[in-house]
C-alpha positions in Angstrom: -79.7 -143.8 163.1 -81.2 -147.2 162.4 -79.7 -150.3 164.2 -77.6 -152.4 161.9 -76.2 -156.0 161.9 -73.4 -156.2 164.3 -74.9 -153.4 166.7 -75.6 -154.2 170.3 -79.3 -153.9 171.3 -79.8 -150.7 173.4 -80.6 -150.8 177.1 -84.2 -150.1 177.7 -87.0 -151.0 179.9 -90.0 -152.9 178.3 -93.1 -154.3 179.9 -94.7 -157.8 180.1 -98.3 -158.8 181.2 -98.2 -161.1 184.1 -101.0 -162.6 186.4 -99.8 -160.0 188.9 -100.1 -157.0 186.3 -97.5 -155.3 184.2 -93.9 -156.3 185.0 -90.9 -154.2 183.9 -88.3 -156.3 182.0 -84.9 -154.9 180.8 -83.5 -155.6 177.4 -80.6 -157.2 179.2 -83.0 -159.8 180.8 -84.5 -160.5 177.4 -81.3 -160.7 175.2 -78.3 -161.5 177.3 -76.9 -165.0 177.0 -79.7 -166.1 174.5 -80.6 -166.3 170.8 -83.6 -164.4 170.4 -86.0 -164.2 167.4 -87.4 -160.7 167.9 -90.3 -159.5 165.6 -92.1 -156.1 165.9 -95.5 -155.1 164.6 -97.1 -151.7 164.3 -100.0 -152.7 166.5 -101.5 -155.5 168.3 -104.9 -156.5 167.0 -104.2 -154.9 163.6 -105.2 -157.0 160.5 -101.8 -158.3 159.2 -100.3 -158.6 162.6 -103.3 -160.7 163.9 -103.8 -162.7 160.7 -100.3 -163.4 159.6 -97.3 -162.0 161.7 -98.1 -163.4 165.2 -99.7 -166.6 164.1 -96.6 -167.4 161.8 -94.3 -167.1 164.7 -96.7 -169.3 166.9 -96.8 -171.9 164.1 -92.9 -172.0 163.6 -91.9 -171.6 167.3 -90.7 -175.2 167.5 -88.9 -174.9 164.1 -87.0 -171.8 165.3 -86.1 -173.6 168.6 -84.8 -176.4 166.4 -82.4 -173.9 164.8 -81.1 -172.7 168.1 -83.5 -169.9 169.0 -83.9 -169.8 172.8 -86.7 -167.1 172.8 -89.2 -165.8 170.4 -90.3 -162.2 171.4 -93.0 -160.0 169.9 -92.6 -156.1 170.3 -95.2 -153.5 169.7 -95.6 -149.8 170.8 -98.6 -150.9 173.0 -98.9 -151.3 176.7 -98.6 -154.6 178.5 -102.4 -155.0 179.0 -103.0 -154.8 175.1 -100.0 -157.2 174.5 -101.4 -159.7 177.1 -105.1 -159.4 175.8 -103.6 -159.9 172.2 -101.6 -162.9 173.2 -104.9 -164.4 174.9 -107.0 -163.7 171.9 -104.4 -165.6 169.7 -104.0 -168.5 172.1 -100.3 -167.6 172.7 -99.1 -169.1 176.0 -97.0 -166.6 178.3 -93.9 -168.9 177.8 -94.5 -169.6 174.0 -93.9 -166.1 172.8 -92.6 -163.3 175.2 -95.0 -160.4 174.4 -93.1 -157.0 175.0 -94.9 -153.7 175.3 -92.9 -150.6 174.4 -95.7 -148.4 175.6 -93.9 -145.1 175.0 -91.8 -146.1 172.0 -88.6 -145.4 173.8 -86.8 -148.8 172.7 -88.3 -148.5 169.2 -86.9 -144.9 168.7 -83.4 -146.2 170.2 -83.4 -148.7 167.4 -84.4 -146.1 164.9 -87.3 -148.2 163.8 -90.1 -146.1 164.7 -92.7 -144.7 162.1 -95.4 -142.1 162.0 -98.7 -143.7 161.8 -100.7 -140.5 162.7 -102.4 -140.5 159.4 -104.2 -143.9 160.6 -104.9 -142.5 164.0 -102.1 -144.5 165.7 -99.5 -142.0 166.6 -95.8 -143.2 166.7 -95.4 -146.9 166.2 -92.8 -149.6 165.4 -92.0 -150.4 161.8 -92.7 -154.0 161.1 -89.5 -156.1 161.3 -87.8 -159.3 162.5 -84.2 -159.8 163.8 -82.0 -162.5 165.2 -80.2 -161.3 168.3 -77.5 -163.4 169.8 -76.2 -162.5 173.3 -77.5 -158.8 172.6 -75.9 -158.4 169.3 -78.0 -158.1 166.1 -77.1 -160.9 163.7 -80.0 -160.7 161.1 -82.2 -157.7 160.6 -85.4 -157.6 158.2 -87.2 -154.4 157.9 -90.2 -154.4 155.9 -91.1 -151.7 153.3 -94.3 -149.7 154.2 -97.5 -151.8 153.6 -95.3 -155.1 152.9 -95.3 -158.5 154.7 -92.5 -160.5 153.4 -89.1 -160.3 154.9 -90.2 -160.0 158.7 -92.1 -163.3 158.6 -91.2 -166.4 160.7 -90.7 -168.3 157.4 -88.2 -165.9 156.1 -86.4 -165.7 159.4 -86.0 -169.5 159.4 -84.1 -169.3 156.2 -81.5 -167.1 157.9 -80.7 -169.6 160.6 
């Protein structure tokens, strides 16, 4: 079942790239007591994700903060090394956008937002989406239709705050 507005974010362990290597981070650490703009991409370094999705959230980070967002986080079914390298290649600072690796896709499956990308040689991945999470509860959820990039953008999310 797909996560819905009003649902609590499931408990899971994700990973972040740090200077000391991958660091486990719980969803409780990410979401508890904060307003988080979370966006998920099918894959780091993929065309739409690199040209539009991540850059849009980087460009609008301060606008989101001005509307009460404490943390902007990016999630992908990639490992922490890939997420860290992608952030570096995009000029995203470690505290600017929290880059979260869901290497095995456990969190993505728990949300009910996985997709089969085997036809593209990518295995199981995350659907493209964005959400606003306040203190661990989903307040807004924007899941893209396959091949689309509209409702998961930073610009659209800003209109919902």
